Phi, psi and omega in degrees: 000168180270127175273326180302128180084355182280169175239129189230157174236134176235131175271153180060043192264010185280342182197180173056218183302316180306311176301316179299318176302310181300318178293321179294323175301315180296319184291338182266006173097011177303137179286332178202142178230112175280126181258097182286134183202149172298329178235091184300338181292345178281345176279105188250351179282120189297340181285346181266151177257103182296142181218124180292122184202094165269116189291353174263002180255109186294333176292320177299315180300314180297319176296321179294318179298324179291313182288322182263042180290353179260008186284137172244356174226129177234127182243114172279096184247328185310133180195163179221158166237114189220350188284172179274170165294176193296321194242018178203160175092161179291145178277003183297323178294323177295317175302317181293321177296322175295322179296311185282315189273338183238305185288325182294312174301328177295314180292323176291320178297315177300317184292326185262357177301313176293333175294312181298315180303318181294337182254026171097004177113295172069207183220140175241122180247130173247125180277110182249218189190156167301335178289354170297337189241339179222124182262181178206174186272349181277320186224056182296325180297317178298314179295324177295320178293326179285329176292318176297321177293325174296316177299316176302316181299318178294323177294319176297324176301319180291311189289335183256001183298321185294330181269004171086019181272123173282126182247122186242133174255128180246119182243141181200157176278232183281135176244143182288088180224178176304327183290340183243005189297338179271357185266125180269075185220159174299137180225155170253163179277154174299329179296322178294321174300314180296312183297318180290333175288321176299320179298319179298317179300314184296322181276353183066036176273142186263357184214135177240119176253094192293316190231177179294329178302309181298317182295323179294313180297317178303320183290341182273350187294334178267001183264186173300149184297330183286347173282326179281328179229076180293147180286000000 
């Protein structure tokens, strides 16, 4: 689809990947970008339209769908890493991950499906992860929530096909954001994630494998289990 002249909404847009998405949309000619955030005052770039949006608050979602009724691109970006390691700690963080990373994008997508239909179909983008496909013992709750969101994304692709909505899954390894600043691992920039996602929207691609980490894990899904989880 064409980004130039479009109107978009990005959740979790105050920083990191969400802010990069908002900036990339503008640089590709979007006419308006609603920047959803729990604290709209944190949206300081004048080209963006701040929008109060806690994605776990259904009243916020309903109000956002009403205000952004002109949107033709919706990017579900808001997400958290909050859960415990596998064998210790409270499960409250893991419940929160499921709420934010899985149920919230589902609720946002439900609310905006008729908006996208009314505006010609448009595009729905879900920010996923290579962890959608390969878990670990440090953040199993996060990986489980992203696996659930991947399944949801595939269901949305089926459910929104008739109305002409492009549904895009974005997978990536580590991204250079506040959440990963303490990790000494290879990372890609948030701007690269956003730019490759814009390219996918323009080409009508339904999947974005941003980096080698995502491409590698994706390639292992059809192989023996011990290749995905070597001993």
